[in-house]
Backbone bond lengths (Angstrom), bond angles and torsions (degrees), N, CA, C in turn:
res aa  C-N    CA-C-N  psi(-1)  N-CA   C-N-CA  omega(-1)  CA-C   N-CA-C  phi
1 M - - - 1.433 - - 1.486 105.88 -
2 P 1.445 119.35 126.38 1.472 119.95 -178.79 1.467 109.20 -72.90
3 A 1.387 111.57 151.19 1.442 122.01 -179.87 1.551 108.61 -65.08
4 M 1.301 114.70 139.34 1.428 120.22 179.25 1.473 111.56 -93.11
5 S 1.303 119.28 128.70 1.505 120.22 176.22 1.488 109.28 -91.49
6 S 1.283 114.82 141.46 1.452 121.89 179.31 1.536 107.46 -106.03
7 A 1.319 110.25 160.49 1.550 116.78 179.20 1.467 111.20 -73.09
8 L 1.350 117.55 -22.13 1.393 122.92 -177.31 1.556 111.31 -93.38
9 P 1.319 115.84 147.95 1.497 116.35 -175.88 1.564 108.40 -72.76
10 A 1.381 114.01 156.61 1.444 120.62 -177.99 1.454 114.75 -58.44
11 K 1.340 115.51 -44.50 1.391 121.91 -179.60 1.518 112.23 -96.81
12 P 1.306 121.10 150.43 1.438 119.37 -176.36 1.529 114.87 -65.61
13 L 1.292 114.96 144.12 1.473 119.38 -177.20 1.534 109.78 -70.43
14 T 1.305 115.95 130.18 1.461 119.64 178.19 1.542 107.61 -102.50
15 P 1.350 118.76 148.51 1.451 117.53 178.79 1.536 113.67 -54.73
16 T 1.223 118.24 145.80 1.470 119.66 175.20 1.488 107.77 -66.90
17 N 1.347 114.34 146.00 1.439 121.85 178.59 1.455 103.44 -65.00
18 R 1.386 113.92 132.03 1.507 120.90 -174.00 1.562 110.57 -65.94
19 S 1.319 114.24 -29.20 1.476 115.43 -176.53 1.529 111.88 -79.57
20 I 1.384 119.60 -12.86 1.481 119.27 178.79 1.557 107.60 -119.83
21 A 1.336 118.52 5.33 1.429 117.70 -178.98 1.503 110.51 -64.95
22 S 1.292 116.41 144.93 1.472 120.90 -177.71 1.577 105.71 -70.62
23 T 1.318 112.05 158.58 1.472 122.10 -179.67 1.587 106.80 -62.20
24 E 1.278 116.89 -37.74 1.517 117.12 -175.19 1.574 106.21 -70.15
25 E 1.271 118.66 -37.15 1.492 121.82 179.61 1.517 108.58 -67.71
26 Q 1.258 118.29 -42.30 1.475 117.15 179.39 1.483 111.40 -70.94
27 L 1.325 120.14 -32.78 1.519 124.24 175.35 1.460 108.33 -63.48
28 S 1.296 120.03 -50.49 1.460 120.03 -178.42 1.474 113.35 -61.80
29 R 1.340 116.13 -39.14 1.540 119.35 175.33 1.545 111.98 -59.46
30 W 1.353 112.03 -46.77 1.492 115.67 -178.80 1.461 114.39 -66.44
31 L 1.412 117.07 -38.94 1.413 124.11 172.93 1.505 110.96 -53.03
32 A 1.325 114.16 -53.28 1.454 120.50 -178.88 1.552 113.91 -59.82
33 L 1.287 113.48 -46.26 1.481 119.57 175.23 1.472 113.23 -56.48
34 L 1.317 114.73 -58.07 1.491 118.59 178.13 1.501 115.42 -60.38
35 G 1.373 117.84 -42.15 1.389 120.43 176.43 1.529 115.75 -58.66
36 V 1.366 118.68 -42.27 1.423 124.22 177.78 1.493 110.41 -66.79
37 A 1.361 118.43 -42.64 1.446 123.38 178.06 1.460 110.90 -63.87
38 G 1.375 116.64 -46.00 1.485 118.84 177.59 1.476 113.55 -63.65
39 L 1.387 120.21 -40.03 1.387 121.39 177.06 1.573 111.77 -66.62
40 F 1.293 121.13 -32.69 1.489 125.17 176.23 1.559 106.31 -65.00
41 V 1.293 119.52 -47.40 1.397 121.80 179.06 1.507 113.50 -62.93
42 L 1.339 115.91 -42.77 1.428 123.77 -179.06 1.581 111.49 -62.80
43 C 1.412 113.12 -42.95 1.482 115.80 176.66 1.534 112.30 -64.38
44 L 1.339 115.50 -44.05 1.470 117.35 177.43 1.471 113.80 -61.85
45 A 1.317 117.54 -47.09 1.448 120.21 -179.13 1.490 115.24 -63.97
46 W 1.338 116.41 -37.25 1.439 124.79 -179.22 1.494 108.74 -65.62
47 E 1.232 115.65 -46.92 1.493 118.60 -172.27 1.481 112.95 -83.37
48 L 1.236 120.10 -26.87 1.493 122.81 178.85 1.539 116.27 -94.60
49 W 1.350 114.92 -38.09 1.495 114.76 -171.54 1.567 115.60 -125.06
50 L 1.285 116.04 -41.52 1.532 120.38 -169.44 1.463 109.51 -78.65
51 A 1.281 120.17 -55.30 1.511 122.18 -179.53 1.538 111.74 -145.82
52 P 1.413 114.34 67.92 1.461 114.30 -172.66 1.535 112.65 -71.26
53 T 1.335 113.56 146.84 1.453 119.85 174.50 1.521 108.73 -112.20
54 G 1.243 113.14 118.72 1.489 116.84 -176.17 1.566 112.04 75.01
55 R 1.339 117.42 -136.59 1.451 123.12 -179.11 1.497 113.40 -96.42
56 G 1.244 117.34 15.13 1.458 117.72 -177.85 1.509 117.56 86.94
57 T 1.345 114.35 12.12 1.483 116.24 -173.43 1.584 109.63 -74.88
58 L 1.277 116.01 -14.36 1.536 120.05 -179.35 1.566 105.07 -78.63
59 A 1.239 123.25 -7.16 1.457 121.68 171.08 1.501 111.55 -68.34
60 I 1.218 124.05 -6.78 1.466 129.47 175.02 1.453 109.71 -67.31
61 K 1.389 118.33 -24.49 1.369 124.06 -179.43 1.620 114.85 -64.99
62 A 1.285 111.52 -17.57 1.500 117.62 177.55 1.469 112.46 -80.98
63 L 1.245 121.16 -18.42 1.538 122.32 -171.61 1.535 108.82 -67.72
64 P 1.342 123.21 -44.25 1.533 117.40 176.32 1.516 113.86 -56.78
65 L 1.230 119.64 -17.18 1.485 119.96 177.96 1.572 114.21 -74.54
66 L 1.350 109.85 -13.02 1.532 112.08 176.71 1.577 110.92 -81.96
67 L 1.304 114.67 -22.77 1.515 117.26 -179.68 1.500 115.44 -59.14
68 P 1.299 122.91 -42.23 1.429 121.49 -175.89 1.491 115.78 -83.20
69 L 1.338 119.79 -7.72 1.469 121.72 -172.01 1.582 108.86 -62.91
70 L 1.279 119.88 -48.51 1.424 117.28 179.75 1.514 114.95 -65.10
71 G 1.252 118.06 -36.87 1.474 120.78 174.73 1.570 112.18 -65.70
72 L 1.235 116.62 -40.00 1.512 120.15 174.10 1.494 110.00 -63.21
73 W 1.241 118.98 -41.33 1.452 123.63 -176.19 1.555 107.61 -67.37
74 R 1.266 118.07 -38.18 1.485 121.18 179.46 1.475 119.44 -91.22
75 Y 1.428 112.68 11.81 1.471 119.68 175.78 1.506 111.30 66.74
76 R 1.302 124.57 30.30 1.426 123.81 179.60 1.544 110.63 -77.67
77 L 1.324 112.85 118.67 1.491 122.20 -179.50 1.482 111.96 -60.51
78 Y 1.324 116.55 -38.13 1.465 119.49 -178.58 1.532 109.16 -64.33
79 T 1.360 113.83 -37.08 1.525 114.65 -178.65 1.547 111.22 -67.56
80 F 1.338 117.20 -37.70 1.400 118.25 177.73 1.517 117.08 -65.96
81 R 1.378 110.52 -29.19 1.494 118.87 175.65 1.481 112.21 -67.62
82 W 1.368 115.74 -57.07 1.433 118.16 -175.82 1.549 115.77 -69.96
83 L 1.308 112.24 -25.12 1.481 116.05 173.49 1.488 114.07 -69.13
84 S 1.326 113.14 -36.47 1.540 114.83 -179.61 1.567 107.36 -66.55
85 L 1.233 123.38 -19.43 1.476 125.65 176.48 1.534 109.92 -88.11
86 M 1.327 117.13 -45.25 1.440 123.06 -174.56 1.552 111.61 -68.25
87 I 1.368 115.18 -29.93 1.489 116.58 -176.11 1.472 115.00 -68.48
88 W 1.332 118.40 -16.60 1.462 121.92 177.00 1.500 112.19 -68.53
89 L 1.358 120.49 -19.02 1.484 124.44 177.21 1.582 103.71 -65.61
90 Y 1.301 117.90 -43.18 1.434 120.05 -172.60 1.527 106.56 -77.46
91 C 1.371 119.47 -33.18 1.441 116.74 176.48 1.476 114.08 -68.52
92 G 1.311 115.08 -34.52 1.494 118.91 173.50 1.499 117.26 -65.04
93 E 1.285 112.63 -43.83 1.460 122.13 174.29 1.626 108.79 -62.43
94 G 1.207 120.25 -40.84 1.458 125.38 175.77 1.523 108.67 -60.71
95 L 1.320 117.49 -49.75 1.406 120.82 -177.27 1.543 113.05 -63.98
96 V 1.260 117.02 -41.25 1.461 120.79 178.40 1.604 110.95 -64.99
97 R 1.294 113.66 -42.97 1.550 115.46 -179.55 1.489 111.02 -75.76
98 A 1.371 119.96 -24.36 1.417 120.07 176.88 1.489 110.34 -67.71
99 T 1.260 116.58 -37.11 1.497 117.29 -177.09 1.505 113.01 -88.91
100 S 1.342 116.32 -11.60 1.503 116.72 176.06 1.414 120.00 -107.03
101 E 1.249 117.22 -18.07 1.509 124.48 176.97 1.568 113.11 -94.72
102 Q 1.271 115.23 165.69 1.419 118.32 177.63 1.535 107.69 -131.93
103 G 1.365 116.54 165.28 1.478 118.89 -179.02 1.471 115.35 68.25
104 I 1.401 117.36 -141.79 1.378 124.29 -171.51 1.607 108.47 -66.92
105 G 1.306 118.62 -27.84 1.454 120.67 177.63 1.526 111.90 -62.66
106 A 1.271 115.98 -39.36 1.507 119.07 178.71 1.472 110.33 -67.11
107 W 1.310 118.18 -40.80 1.474 122.94 179.99 1.549 110.05 -65.71
108 L 1.313 115.79 -43.25 1.504 118.14 176.48 1.518 110.62 -65.07
109 A 1.288 119.96 -37.13 1.492 120.20 176.87 1.481 111.00 -64.48
110 W 1.341 119.70 -41.34 1.458 118.96 177.61 1.513 111.43 -65.97
111 A 1.331 116.32 -31.31 1.524 120.05 174.55 1.555 106.99 -63.92
112 E 1.360 115.62 -43.20 1.482 115.27 -177.85 1.531 109.09 -65.14
113 V 1.323 122.02 -38.45 1.395 126.31 176.04 1.509 110.57 -57.23
114 A 1.296 118.82 -51.32 1.437 124.25 -178.63 1.579 112.86 -61.87
115 L 1.293 118.11 -42.62 1.414 122.08 178.18 1.490 109.02 -68.26
116 S 1.309 120.33 -45.18 1.427 121.63 173.32 1.517 116.65 -51.09
117 T 1.325 112.16 -47.84 1.484 121.13 -179.99 1.571 107.90 -63.75
118 L 1.258 120.65 -43.21 1.442 127.87 179.86 1.641 107.42 -58.82
119 V 1.289 114.62 -47.26 1.504 120.48 179.65 1.474 107.15 -62.60
120 F 1.308 122.20 -47.29 1.453 124.43 -178.78 1.562 111.67 -59.53
121 I 1.261 113.59 -45.52 1.536 118.30 -179.11 1.471 107.27 -61.87
122 A 1.429 118.26 -48.31 1.502 120.40 -173.56 1.588 108.13 -63.90
123 C 1.326 116.73 -40.97 1.479 117.18 -179.84 1.462 112.65 -67.86
124 S 1.366 116.89 -37.66 1.472 121.57 176.32 1.576 110.59 -62.17
125 M 1.328 117.32 -41.58 1.387 120.60 179.44 1.574 111.72 -66.42
126 Q 1.305 116.62 -38.44 1.420 122.33 -177.64 1.512 107.38 -67.05
127 V 1.278 117.59 -45.71 1.536 119.10 -173.70 1.561 106.87 -67.74
128 R 1.409 116.78 -45.01 1.429 119.68 178.95 1.535 113.60 -54.68
129 Q 1.364 110.09 -49.61 1.490 114.59 -177.63 1.545 113.76 -64.70
130 R 1.318 114.00 -43.25 1.480 117.97 176.26 1.607 114.76 -59.03
131 L 1.394 113.65 -45.14 1.429 116.29 178.04 1.534 111.84 -66.27
132 R 1.322 118.91 -37.84 1.420 123.28 177.63 1.523 111.60 -60.26
133 A 1.370 113.01 -45.54 1.449 118.54 176.43 1.479 115.00 -63.14
134 A 1.365 119.57 -35.50 1.416 123.91 -179.86 1.529 106.90 -72.85
135 K 1.247 117.72 -38.32 1.503 118.29 179.00 1.569 111.10 -66.10
136 A 1.271 116.52 -38.79 1.486 123.32 177.57 1.474 110.85 -60.44
137 V 1.332 116.47 -41.70 1.485 120.57 -177.89 1.520 108.39 -70.45
138 Q 1.310 121.93 -34.70 1.409 123.33 -175.92 1.566 111.34 -73.38
139 Q 1.341 115.91 -27.45 1.476 117.52 178.38 1.487 116.65 -81.64
């Protein structure tokens, strides 16, 4: 039986050396980091001060955004991958609230959608660039 080749490299991907990382790779990393941090601050401010719903218990939704920060900082490819999937929960919540709320709540919801989309694009760029670089090294 012939050996099956996989799309993933045989050895685990290591983070690109920061001193030789391409500018696109650095840009996508910083966009992801700043986008997640901005989304965290937006969620907290929205639920605690700007347009609170209830007693501010919805501010708990910001806590999962703390989980990927260390992985993004350390260039962990796995973090970029799972974050690109998790971020759609925030985008969906923002879309629902943008169409159901009025006033400042709707504006904050559209900001949540914009930041979520930014994080998804940045994570997708990072994963694509890292996999392309790993493939180039293997060849």
